[in-house]
All heavy atoms as a GROMACS GRO file, in nm:
protein
  573
    1SER      N    1  11.483  25.556  15.025
    1SER     CA    2  11.390  25.606  15.124
    1SER      C    3  11.257  25.637  15.058
    1SER      O    4  11.253  25.675  14.941
    1SER     CB    5  11.444  25.733  15.190
    1SER     OG    6  11.560  25.704  15.263
    2PHE      N    7  11.150  25.622  15.135
    2PHE     CA    8  11.017  25.648  15.082
    2PHE      C    9  10.924  25.688  15.196
    2PHE      O   10  10.958  25.675  15.314
    2PHE     CB   11  10.962  25.525  15.008
    2PHE     CG   12  10.939  25.406  15.097
    2PHE    CD1   13  10.816  25.385  15.158
    2PHE    CD2   14  11.041  25.316  15.121
    2PHE    CE1   15  10.795  25.276  15.240
    2PHE    CE2   16  11.021  25.205  15.203
    2PHE     CZ   17  10.897  25.185  15.262
    3TYR      N   18  10.808  25.735  15.159
    3TYR     CA   19  10.703  25.764  15.256
    3TYR      C   20  10.569  25.739  15.190
    3TYR      O   21  10.559  25.726  15.068
    3TYR     CB   22  10.712  25.908  15.308
    3TYR     CG   23  10.684  26.014  15.205
    3TYR    CD1   24  10.557  26.068  15.191
    3TYR    CD2   25  10.784  26.060  15.120
    3TYR    CE1   26  10.531  26.165  15.096
    3TYR    CE2   27  10.759  26.156  15.026
    3TYR     CZ   28  10.632  26.208  15.013
    3TYR     OH   29  10.606  26.303  14.918
    4ILE      N   30  10.466  25.729  15.272
    4ILE     CA   31  10.329  25.715  15.225
    4ILE      C   32  10.253  25.834  15.282
    4ILE      O   33  10.256  25.857  15.403
    4ILE     CB   34  10.266  25.583  15.272
    4ILE    CG1   35  10.344  25.464  15.215
    4ILE    CG2   36  10.119  25.575  15.231
    4ILE    CD1   37  10.301  25.328  15.271
    5ASP      N   38  10.188  25.911  15.194
    5ASP     CA   39  10.116  26.029  15.239
    5ASP      C   40  10.030  25.999  15.361
    5ASP      O   41   9.968  25.894  15.370
    5ASP     CB   42  10.024  26.082  15.128
    5ASP     CG   43  10.101  26.155  15.020
    5ASP    OD1   44  10.214  26.201  15.046
    5ASP    OD2   45  10.048  26.165  14.907
    6ASP      N   46  10.029  26.091  15.455
    6ASP     CA   47   9.946  26.086  15.575
    6ASP      C   48   9.979  25.971  15.670
    6ASP      O   49   9.898  25.940  15.756
    6ASP     CB   50   9.797  26.080  15.538
    6ASP     CG   51   9.753  26.200  15.456
    6ASP    OD1   52   9.805  26.310  15.481
    6ASP    OD2   53   9.670  26.182  15.366
    7MET      N   54  10.094  25.907  15.655
    7MET     CA   55  10.134  25.802  15.749
    7MET      C   56  10.269  25.838  15.808
    7MET      O   57  10.360  25.879  15.738
    7MET     CB   58  10.144  25.665  15.681
    7MET     CG   59  10.011  25.602  15.648
    7MET     SD   60  10.029  25.432  15.590
    7MET     CE   61  10.060  25.347  15.746
    8ASP      N   62  10.281  25.819  15.937
    8ASP     CA   63  10.408  25.841  16.004
    8ASP      C   64  10.504  25.729  15.965
    8ASP      O   65  10.465  25.613  15.955
    8ASP     CB   66  10.386  25.843  16.155
    8ASP     CG   67  10.510  25.888  16.228
    8ASP    OD1   68  10.594  25.803  16.259
    8ASP    OD2   69  10.522  26.009  16.253
    9SER      N   70  10.629  25.763  15.945
    9SER     CA   71  10.727  25.663  15.904
    9SER      C   72  10.741  25.551  16.007
    9SER      O   73  10.762  25.436  15.971
    9SER     CB   74  10.862  25.729  15.878
    9SER     OG   75  10.912  25.792  15.994
   10SER      N   76  10.726  25.583  16.134
   10SER     CA   77  10.735  25.481  16.238
   10SER      C   78  10.622  25.380  16.228
   10SER      O   79  10.641  25.261  16.253
   10SER     CB   80  10.732  25.546  16.376
   10SER     OG   81  10.844  25.628  16.394
   11GLU      N   82  10.503  25.427  16.191
   11GLU     CA   83  10.390  25.337  16.174
   11GLU      C   84  10.414  25.242  16.056
   11GLU      O   85  10.387  25.122  16.065
   11GLU     CB   86  10.262  25.418  16.151
   11GLU     CG   87  10.139  25.332  16.133
   11GLU     CD   88  10.013  25.411  16.105
   11GLU    OE1   89  10.019  25.534  16.088
   11GLU    OE2   90   9.906  25.348  16.100
   12ILE      N   91  10.467  25.294  15.948
   12ILE     CA   92  10.496  25.211  15.831
   12ILE      C   93  10.599  25.105  15.868
   12ILE      O   94  10.583  24.986  15.837
   12ILE     CB   95  10.546  25.297  15.713
   12ILE    CG1   96  10.438  25.396  15.670
   12ILE    CG2   97  10.588  25.208  15.596
   12ILE    CD1   98  10.489  25.507  15.580
   13ALA      N   99  10.705  25.146  15.936
   13ALA     CA  100  10.810  25.053  15.977
   13ALA      C  101  10.755  24.945  16.070
   13ALA      O  102  10.790  24.827  16.058
   13ALA     CB  103  10.924  25.127  16.043
   14TYR      N  104  10.667  24.984  16.160
   14TYR     CA  105  10.607  24.889  16.254
   14TYR      C  106  10.524  24.785  16.178
   14TYR      O  107  10.535  24.665  16.205
   14TYR     CB  108  10.520  24.964  16.356
   14TYR     CG  109  10.450  24.871  16.452
   14TYR    CD1  110  10.518  24.820  16.562
   14TYR    CD2  111  10.319  24.833  16.432
   14TYR    CE1  112  10.455  24.734  16.652
   14TYR    CE2  113  10.255  24.747  16.520
   14TYR     CZ  114  10.323  24.698  16.629
   14TYR     OH  115  10.262  24.612  16.716
   15ILE      N  116  10.442  24.830  16.085
   15ILE     CA  117  10.359  24.738  16.007
   15ILE      C  118  10.447  24.644  15.925
   15ILE      O  119  10.421  24.522  15.919
   15ILE     CB  120  10.260  24.815  15.918
   15ILE    CG1  121  10.160  24.892  16.004
   15ILE    CG2  122  10.188  24.720  15.822
   15ILE    CD1  123  10.076  24.993  15.927
   16LEU      N  124  10.550  24.697  15.861
   16LEU     CA  125  10.639  24.612  15.783
   16LEU      C  126  10.703  24.505  15.872
   16LEU      O  127  10.714  24.389  15.832
   16LEU     CB  128  10.747  24.696  15.714
   16LEU     CG  129  10.702  24.777  15.594
   16LEU    CD1  130  10.810  24.875  15.551
   16LEU    CD2  131  10.663  24.686  15.478
   17ASP      N  132  10.742  24.543  15.991
   17ASP     CA  133  10.806  24.449  16.083
   17ASP      C  134  10.706  24.346  16.135
   17ASP      O  135  10.730  24.225  16.125
   17ASP     CB  136  10.867  24.525  16.201
   17ASP     CG  137  10.929  24.433  16.304
   17ASP    OD1  138  11.011  24.347  16.264
   17ASP    OD2  139  10.897  24.446  16.424
   18GLN      N  140  10.595  24.391  16.188
   18GLN     CA  141  10.502  24.302  16.256
   18GLN      C  142  10.418  24.215  16.162
   18GLN      O  143  10.385  24.102  16.196
   18GLN     CB  144  10.408  24.384  16.346
   18GLN     CG  145  10.479  24.453  16.459
   18GLN     CD  146  10.542  24.354  16.556
   18GLN    OE1  147  10.475  24.265  16.607
   18GLN    NE2  148  10.671  24.370  16.580
   19HIS      N  149  10.383  24.267  16.046
   19HIS     CA  150  10.292  24.194  15.956
   19HIS      C  151  10.362  24.129  15.837
   19HIS      O  152  10.308  24.036  15.777
   19HIS     CB  153  10.183  24.288  15.906
   19HIS     CG  154  10.094  24.338  16.016
   19HIS    ND1  155   9.992  24.264  16.070
   19HIS    CD2  156  10.097  24.454  16.086
   19HIS    CE1  157   9.934  24.332  16.167
   19HIS    NE2  158   9.996  24.449  16.179
   20PHE      N  159  10.481  24.179  15.804
   20PHE     CA  160  10.550  24.126  15.685
   20PHE      C  161  10.690  24.074  15.715
   20PHE      O  162  10.757  24.025  15.625
   20PHE     CB  163  10.557  24.236  15.577
   20PHE     CG  164  10.422  24.281  15.529
   20PHE    CD1  165  10.362  24.394  15.583
   20PHE    CD2  166  10.356  24.211  15.429
   20PHE    CE1  167  10.238  24.437  15.537
   20PHE    CE2  168  10.232  24.252  15.384
   20PHE     CZ  169  10.172  24.365  15.438
   21ASP      N  170  10.735  24.087  15.840
   21ASP     CA  171  10.868  24.042  15.881
   21ASP      C  172  10.978  24.106  15.797
   21ASP      O  173  11.073  24.041  15.753
   21ASP     CB  174  10.877  23.889  15.875
   21ASP     CG  175  10.993  23.834  15.956
   21ASP    OD1  176  11.031  23.899  16.056
   21ASP    OD2  177  11.046  23.728  15.920
   22ILE      N  178  10.962  24.237  15.772
   22ILE     CA  179  11.059  24.314  15.694
   22ILE      C  180  11.115  24.424  15.784
   22ILE      O  181  11.040  24.505  15.839
   22ILE     CB  182  10.994  24.376  15.568
   22ILE    CG1  183  10.944  24.265  15.475
   22ILE    CG2  184  11.093  24.468  15.496
   22ILE    CD1  185  10.863  24.315  15.356
   23ALA      N  186  11.246  24.428  15.797
   23ALA     CA  187  11.311  24.528  15.882
   23ALA      C  188  11.354  24.647  15.798
   23ALA      O  189  11.419  24.630  15.694
   23ALA     CB  190  11.432  24.467  15.952
   24VAL      N  191  11.317  24.765  15.842
   24VAL     CA  192  11.356  24.891  15.779
   24VAL      C  193  11.388  24.990  15.890
   24VAL      O  194  11.367  24.961  16.007
   24VAL     CB  195  11.244  24.948  15.688
   24VAL    CG1  196  11.219  24.859  15.569
   24VAL    CG2  197  11.116  24.970  15.767
   25ARG      N  198  11.433  25.107  15.854
   25ARG     CA  199  11.458  25.212  15.951
   25ARG      C  200  11.366  25.329  15.922
   25ARG      O  201  11.347  25.367  15.806
   25ARG     CB  202  11.604  25.258  15.943
   25ARG     CG  203  11.638  25.359  16.050
   25ARG     CD  204  11.787  25.379  16.062
   25ARG     NE  205  11.811  25.477  16.167
   25ARG     CZ  206  11.879  25.589  16.149
   25ARG    NH1  207  11.933  25.615  16.032
   25ARG    NH2  208  11.895  25.674  16.247
   26ALA      N  209  11.309  25.387  16.026
   26ALA     CA  210  11.217  25.500  16.010
   26ALA      C  211  11.272  25.622  16.082
   26ALA      O  212  11.346  25.611  16.178
   26ALA     CB  213  11.081  25.465  16.067
   27GLY      N  214  11.235  25.740  16.032
   27GLY     CA  215  11.274  25.862  16.100
   27GLY      C  216  11.344  25.960  16.010
   27GLY      O  217  11.313  25.971  15.892
   28PHE      N  218  11.444  26.029  16.067
   28PHE     CA  219  11.513  26.136  15.996
   28PHE      C  220  11.654  26.097  15.950
   28PHE      O  221  11.718  26.172  15.878
   28PHE     CB  222  11.519  26.261  16.083
   28PHE     CG  223  11.383  26.313  16.115
   28PHE    CD1  224  11.331  26.300  16.242
   28PHE    CD2  225  11.306  26.371  16.018
   28PHE    CE1  226  11.204  26.346  16.272
   28PHE    CE2  227  11.179  26.418  16.045
   28PHE     CZ  228  11.128  26.405  16.173
   29HIS      N  229  11.704  25.982  15.992
   29HIS     CA  230  11.832  25.928  15.944
   29HIS      C  231  11.946  26.029  15.955
   29HIS      O  232  12.028  26.041  15.865
   29HIS     CB  233  11.818  25.877  15.802
   29HIS     CG  234  11.689  25.803  15.778
   29HIS    ND1  235  11.658  25.685  15.843
   29HIS    CD2  236  11.582  25.833  15.702
   29HIS    CE1  237  11.538  25.645  15.806
   29HIS    NE2  238  11.490  25.732  15.722
   30CYS      N  239  11.946  26.102  16.065
   30CYS     CA  240  12.051  26.200  16.094
   30CYS      C  241  12.058  26.314  15.992
   30CYS      O  242  12.162  26.378  15.975
   30CYS     CB  243  12.187  26.133  16.106
   30CYS     SG  244  12.192  26.007  16.234
   31THR      N  245  11.950  26.338  15.920
   31THR     CA  246  11.949  26.444  15.819
   31THR      C  247  11.822  26.527  15.826
   31THR      O  248  11.745  26.534  15.730
   31THR     CB  249  11.964  26.387  15.677
   31THR    OG1  250  11.854  26.298  15.654
   31THR    CG2  251  12.094  26.315  15.658
   32PRO      N  252  11.795  26.592  15.939
   32PRO     CA  253  11.671  26.668  15.949
   32PRO      C  254  11.658  26.780  15.844
   32PRO      O  255  11.548  26.808  15.798
   32PRO     CB  256  11.673  26.725  16.091
   32PRO     CG  257  11.815  26.716  16.135
   32PRO     CD  258  11.875  26.602  16.060
   33LEU      N  259  11.769  26.841  15.806
   33LEU     CA  260  11.760  26.947  15.705
   33LEU      C  261  11.720  26.892  15.569
   33LEU      O  262  11.646  26.956  15.493
   33LEU     CB  263  11.893  27.023  15.695
   33LEU     CG  264  11.930  27.104  15.819
   33LEU    CD1  265  12.066  27.170  15.798
   33LEU    CD2  266  11.824  27.208  15.851
   34ALA      N  267  11.765  26.773  15.536
   34ALA     CA  268  11.725  26.709  15.410
   34ALA      C  269  11.575  26.680  15.411
   34ALA      O  270  11.507  26.697  15.310
   34ALA     CB  271  11.804  26.582  15.387
   35HIS      N  272  11.524  26.639  15.526
   35HIS     CA  273  11.380  26.612  15.536
   35HIS      C  274  11.299  26.740  15.528
   35HIS      O  275  11.189  26.740  15.474
   35HIS     CB  276  11.349  26.536  15.665
   35HIS     CG  277  11.390  26.393  15.658
   35HIS    ND1  278  11.312  26.296  15.600
   35HIS    CD2  279  11.503  26.330  15.697
   35HIS    CE1  280  11.373  26.180  15.605
   35HIS    NE2  281  11.492  26.198  15.664
   36GLU      N  282  11.356  26.847  15.579
   36GLU     CA  283  11.289  26.976  15.566
   36GLU      C  284  11.277  27.014  15.418
   36GLU      O  285  11.171  27.056  15.371
   36GLU     CB  286  11.370  27.082  15.642
   36GLU     CG  287  11.294  27.207  15.672
   36GLU     CD  288  11.374  27.296  15.765
   36GLU    OE1  289  11.382  27.265  15.885
   36GLU    OE2  290  11.429  27.397  15.714
   37THR      N  291  11.383  26.994  15.342
   37THR     CA  292  11.385  27.024  15.199
   37THR      C  293  11.291  26.931  15.122
   37THR      O  294  11.221  26.974  15.030
   37THR     CB  295  11.528  27.010  15.143
   37THR    OG1  296  11.612  27.100  15.214
   37THR    CG2  297  11.534  27.041  14.996
   38ALA      N  298  11.288  26.803  15.160
   38ALA     CA  299  11.207  26.703  15.089
   38ALA      C  300  11.059  26.709  15.126
   38ALA      O  301  10.977  26.644  15.063
   38ALA     CB  302  11.261  26.564  15.117
   39GLY      N  303  11.027  26.785  15.231
   39GLY     CA  304  10.887  26.794  15.273
   39GLY      C  305  10.844  26.677  15.360
   39GLY      O  306  10.724  26.651  15.375
   40THR      N  307  10.939  26.606  15.418
   40THR     CA  308  10.906  26.492  15.504
   40THR      C  309  10.943  26.518  15.650
   40THR      O  310  10.955  26.425  15.729
   40THR     CB  311  10.979  26.365  15.454
   40THR    OG1  312  11.120  26.392  15.451
   40THR    CG2  313  10.931  26.322  15.318
   41TYR      N  314  10.959  26.645  15.684
   41TYR     CA  315  11.007  26.680  15.818
   41TYR      C  316  10.910  26.638  15.928
   41TYR      O  317  10.952  26.597  16.036
   41TYR     CB  318  11.035  26.829  15.828
   41TYR     CG  319  11.108  26.867  15.954
   41TYR    CD1  320  11.243  26.841  15.967
   41TYR    CD2  321  11.041  26.924  16.060
   41TYR    CE1  322  11.311  26.873  16.084
   41TYR    CE2  323  11.108  26.956  16.177
   41TYR     CZ  324  11.242  26.930  16.188
   41TYR     OH  325  11.308  26.961  16.304
   42GLU      N  326  10.781  26.643  15.904
   42GLU     CA  327  10.684  26.610  16.009
   42GLU      C  328  10.679  26.461  16.039
   42GLU      O  329  10.664  26.420  16.153
   42GLU     CB  330  10.545  26.658  15.971
   42GLU     CG  331  10.526  26.806  15.988
   42GLU     CD  332  10.383  26.847  15.966
   42GLU    OE1  333  10.292  26.772  16.004
   42GLU    OE2  334  10.363  26.955  15.908
   43LYS      N  335  10.688  26.376  15.937
   43LYS     CA  336  10.667  26.234  15.956
   43LYS      C  337  10.790  26.148  15.927
   43LYS      O  338  10.789  26.028  15.949
   43LYS     CB  339  10.551  26.188  15.870
   43LYS     CG  340  10.421  26.259  15.909
   43LYS     CD  341  10.305  26.212  15.826
   43LYS     CE  342  10.181  26.291  15.850
   43LYS     NZ  343  10.126  26.287  15.980
   44GLY      N  344  10.896  26.207  15.874
   44GLY     CA  345  11.016  26.130  15.842
   44GLY      C  346  10.996  26.043  15.718
   44GLY      O  347  10.900  26.059  15.645
   45ALA      N  348  11.087  25.952  15.700
   45ALA     CA  349  11.081  25.861  15.586
   45ALA      C  350  11.122  25.721  15.631
   45ALA      O  351  11.177  25.704  15.739
   45ALA     CB  352  11.175  25.909  15.474
   46VAL      N  353  11.091  25.626  15.548
   46VAL     CA  354  11.129  25.487  15.573
   46VAL      C  355  11.246  25.455  15.481
   46VAL      O  356  11.241  25.485  15.362
   46VAL     CB  357  11.011  25.392  15.545
   46VAL    CG1  358  11.051  25.247  15.568
   46VAL    CG2  359  10.890  25.429  15.630
   47ARG      N  360  11.348  25.394  15.537
   47ARG     CA  361  11.465  25.360  15.455
   47ARG      C  362  11.485  25.209  15.454
   47ARG      O  363  11.497  25.146  15.559
   47ARG     CB  364  11.590  25.427  15.510
   47ARG     CG  365  11.712  25.401  15.420
   47ARG     CD  366  11.833  25.473  15.469
   47ARG     NE  367  11.880  25.410  15.593
   47ARG     CZ  368  11.964  25.467  15.678
   47ARG    NH1  369  12.008  25.589  15.655
   47ARG    NH2  370  12.002  25.405  15.786
   48ALA      N  371  11.485  25.154  15.336
   48ALA     CA  372  11.518  25.014  15.317
   48ALA      C  373  11.663  25.009  15.268
   48ALA      O  374  11.702  25.088  15.183
   48ALA     CB  375  11.425  24.950  15.215
   49SER      N  376  11.740  24.919  15.323
   49SER     CA  377  11.882  24.911  15.288
   49SER      C  378  11.916  24.772  15.238
   49SER      O  379  11.965  24.688  15.313
   49SER     CB  380  11.968  24.945  15.409
   49SER     OG  381  11.942  25.075  15.455
   50PRO      N  382  11.889  24.745  15.110
   50PRO     CA  383  11.925  24.614  15.058
   50PRO      C  384  12.076  24.598  15.054
   50PRO      O  385  12.150  24.695  15.037
   50PRO     CB  386  11.866  24.612  14.916
   50PRO     CG  387  11.845  24.756  14.881
   50PRO     CD  388  11.828  24.830  15.010
   51GLY      N  389  12.120  24.477  15.073
   51GLY     CA  390  12.262  24.448  15.072
   51GLY      C  391  12.298  24.352  14.961
   51GLY      O  392  12.214  24.313  14.878
   52TYR      N  393  12.420  24.311  14.960
   52TYR     CA  394  12.473  24.222  14.857
   52TYR      C  395  12.392  24.092  14.846
   52TYR      O  396  12.368  24.042  14.738
   52TYR     CB  397  12.619  24.190  14.886
   52TYR     CG  398  12.682  24.101  14.784
   52TYR    CD1  399  12.724  24.151  14.660
   52TYR    CD2  400  12.699  23.966  14.808
   52TYR    CE1  401  12.780  24.068  14.565
   52TYR    CE2  402  12.756  23.882  14.714
   52TYR     CZ  403  12.796  23.934  14.592
   52TYR     OH  404  12.852  23.852  14.498
   53PHE      N  405  12.348  24.040  14.961
   53PHE     CA  406  12.279  23.912  14.962
   53PHE      C  407  12.127  23.925  14.956
   53PHE      O  408  12.056  23.825  14.965
   53PHE     CB  409  12.320  23.831  15.085
   53PHE     CG  410  12.465  23.792  15.083
   53PHE    CD1  411  12.557  23.857  15.162
   53PHE    CD2  412  12.510  23.691  14.998
   53PHE    CE1  413  12.691  23.822  15.160
   53PHE    CE2  414  12.643  23.656  14.994
   53PHE     CZ  415  12.734  23.721  15.075
   54THR      N  416  12.076  24.046  14.944
   54THR     CA  417  11.931  24.065  14.929
   54THR      C  418  11.888  24.010  14.794
   54THR      O  419  11.948  24.041  14.691
   54THR     CB  420  11.895  24.214  14.938
   54THR    OG1  421  11.945  24.266  15.061
   54THR    CG2  422  11.744  24.235  14.930
   55THR      N  423  11.783  23.928  14.796
   55THR     CA  424  11.738  23.865  14.673
   55THR      C  425  11.631  23.948  14.603
   55THR      O  426  11.567  24.035  14.665
   55THR     CB  427  11.679  23.726  14.701
   55THR    OG1  428  11.560  23.741  14.779
   55THR    CG2  429  11.779  23.636  14.774
   56LYS      N  430  11.612  23.919  14.476
   56LYS     CA  431  11.506  23.986  14.400
   56LYS      C  432  11.371  23.958  14.465
   56LYS      O  433  11.286  24.047  14.473
   56LYS     CB  434  11.508  23.936  14.256
   56LYS     CG  435  11.403  23.999  14.169
   56LYS     CD  436  11.410  23.947  14.026
   56LYS     CE  437  11.297  24.006  13.944
   56LYS     NZ  438  11.295  23.954  13.808
   57ARG      N  439  11.352  23.838  14.513
   57ARG     CA  440  11.225  23.801  14.579
   57ARG      C  441  11.201  23.886  14.704
   57ARG      O  442  11.088  23.927  14.730
   57ARG     CB  443  11.228  23.653  14.614
   57ARG     CG  444  11.100  23.603  14.672
   57ARG     CD  445  11.105  23.454  14.692
   57ARG     NE  446  10.977  23.409  14.744
   57ARG     CZ  447  10.959  23.296  14.804
   57ARG    NH1  448  11.059  23.212  14.820
   57ARG    NH2  449  10.840  23.262  14.849
   58GLU      N  450  11.306  23.913  14.781
   58GLU     CA  451  11.291  23.996  14.900
   58GLU      C  452  11.256  24.140  14.864
   58GLU      O  453  11.174  24.203  14.932
   58GLU     CB  454  11.419  23.991  14.984
   58GLU     CG  455  11.442  23.856  15.048
   58GLU     CD  456  11.580  23.841  15.109
   58GLU    OE1  457  11.677  23.896  15.053
   58GLU    OE2  458  11.590  23.771  15.212
   59ILE      N  459  11.314  24.192  14.759
   59ILE     CA  460  11.281  24.328  14.714
   59ILE      C  461  11.138  24.333  14.665
   59ILE      O  462  11.064  24.426  14.698
   59ILE     CB  463  11.381  24.374  14.607
   59ILE    CG1  464  11.519  24.392  14.670
   59ILE    CG2  465  11.334  24.504  14.540
   59ILE    CD1  466  11.631  24.416  14.572
   60GLU      N  467  11.096  24.232  14.592
   60GLU     CA  468  10.957  24.227  14.545
   60GLU      C  469  10.860  24.216  14.662
   60GLU      O  470  10.752  24.276  14.660
   60GLU     CB  471  10.939  24.110  14.448
   60GLU     CG  472  11.007  24.133  14.315
   60GLU     CD  473  11.010  24.009  14.226
   60GLU    OE1  474  10.984  23.897  14.274
   60GLU    OE2  475  11.040  24.027  14.106
   61ALA      N  476  10.898  24.142  14.768
   61ALA     CA  477  10.815  24.131  14.887
   61ALA      C  478  10.799  24.267  14.954
   61ALA      O  479  10.689  24.302  15.001
   61ALA     CB  480  10.874  24.030  14.984
   62LEU      N  481  10.906  24.345  14.960
   62LEU     CA  482  10.898  24.480  15.017
   62LEU      C  483  10.803  24.567  14.935
   62LEU      O  484  10.716  24.635  14.990
   62LEU     CB  485  11.036  24.545  15.025
   62LEU     CG  486  11.036  24.693  15.063
   62LEU    CD1  487  10.982  24.714  15.204
   62LEU    CD2  488  11.176  24.752  15.049
   63ILE      N  489  10.819  24.564  14.805
   63ILE     CA  490  10.732  24.645  14.718
   63ILE      C  491  10.587  24.605  14.735
   63ILE      O  492  10.499  24.691  14.750
   63ILE     CB  493  10.777  24.632  14.571
   63ILE    CG1  494  10.914  24.697  14.552
   63ILE    CG2  495  10.674  24.694  14.476
   63ILE    CD1  496  10.982  24.664  14.420
   64ASP      N  497  10.558  24.475  14.738
   64ASP     CA  498  10.421  24.428  14.757
   64ASP      C  499  10.366  24.473  14.892
   64ASP      O  500  10.250  24.515  14.901
   64ASP     CB  501  10.415  24.275  14.746
   64ASP     CG  502  10.437  24.224  14.605
   64ASP    OD1  503  10.423  24.303  14.509
   64ASP    OD2  504  10.468  24.104  14.591
   65ALA      N  505  10.447  24.463  14.996
   65ALA     CA  506  10.403  24.503  15.129
   65ALA      C  507  10.371  24.652  15.135
   65ALA      O  508  10.268  24.693  15.190
   65ALA     CB  509  10.510  24.468  15.232
   66VAL      N  510  10.457  24.734  15.077
   66VAL     CA  511  10.433  24.879  15.076
   66VAL      C  512  10.306  24.911  14.998
   66VAL      O  513  10.226  24.995  15.040
   66VAL     CB  514  10.556  24.954  15.021
   66VAL    CG1  515  10.526  25.102  15.000
   66VAL    CG2  516  10.674  24.937  15.114
   67GLU      N  517  10.286  24.843  14.888
   67GLU     CA  518  10.162  24.865  14.810
   67GLU      C  519  10.039  24.829  14.892
   67GLU      O  520   9.939  24.901  14.890
   67GLU     CB  521  10.166  24.785  14.680
   67GLU     CG  522  10.262  24.842  14.579
   67GLU     CD  523  10.277  24.757  14.454
   67GLU    OE1  524  10.236  24.637  14.455
   67GLU    OE2  525  10.329  24.809  14.353
   68GLN      N  526  10.047  24.719  14.967
   68GLN     CA  527   9.933  24.680  15.052
   68GLN      C  528   9.908  24.782  15.162
   68GLN      O  529   9.793  24.818  15.190
   68GLN     CB  530   9.960  24.542  15.114
   68GLN     CG  531   9.950  24.428  15.016
   68GLN     CD  532   9.976  24.296  15.084
   68GLN    OE1  533   9.919  24.268  15.190
   68GLN    NE2  534  10.062  24.215  15.025
   69ILE      N  535  10.014  24.829  15.225
   69ILE     CA  536  10.000  24.928  15.332
   69ILE      C  537   9.938  25.056  15.275
   69ILE      O  538   9.846  25.113  15.333
   69ILE     CB  539  10.135  24.958  15.398
   69ILE    CG1  540  10.185  24.833  15.472
   69ILE    CG2  541  10.126  25.078  15.492
   69ILE    CD1  542  10.331  24.841  15.516
   70ALA      N  543   9.986  25.101  15.161
   70ALA     CA  544   9.935  25.225  15.100
   70ALA      C  545   9.789  25.210  15.060
   70ALA      O  546   9.711  25.305  15.074
   70ALA     CB  547  10.019  25.262  14.978
   71ALA      N  548   9.750  25.092  15.016
   71ALA     CA  549   9.612  25.070  14.973
   71ALA      C  550   9.515  25.068  15.090
   71ALA      O  551   9.397  25.098  15.073
   71ALA     CB  552   9.603  24.938  14.896
   72HIS      N  553   9.563  25.035  15.210
   72HIS     CA  554   9.475  25.022  15.327
   72HIS      C  555   9.490  25.133  15.428
   72HIS      O  556   9.442  25.123  15.539
   72HIS     CB  557   9.500  24.886  15.394
   72HIS     CG  558   9.457  24.772  15.311
   72HIS    ND1  559   9.544  24.702  15.231
   72HIS    CD2  560   9.335  24.719  15.291
   72HIS    CE1  561   9.477  24.608  15.166
   72HIS    NE2  562   9.351  24.616  15.200
   73ARG      N  563   9.554  25.241  15.393
   73ARG     CA  564   9.572  25.350  15.490
   73ARG      C  565   9.447  25.427  15.511
   73ARG      O  566   9.353  25.432  15.454
   73ARG     CB  567   9.687  25.441  15.450
   73ARG     CG  568   9.668  25.508  15.318
   73ARG     CD  569   9.788  25.598  15.290
   73ARG     NE  570   9.780  25.649  15.157
   73ARG     CZ  571   9.720  25.764  15.124
   73ARG    NH1  572   9.668  25.838  15.218
   73ARG    NH2  573   9.716  25.804  15.001
   0.00000   0.00000   0.00000
């Protein structure tokens, strides 16, 4: 899970989906108390869930996309 300062997790997830064709989950992930502790209670977090068949290239694409989003916020 991750977040970008001053961005709502839903906005990040939307951009990843619409502009990069990357599916993630945004919000509190059924753990609002954990988000309270982590300091992400207001905006939630983005969770990427790589699986067995996720390739290194796909992970690198996610990292590149997040870097681009963070640079243009």
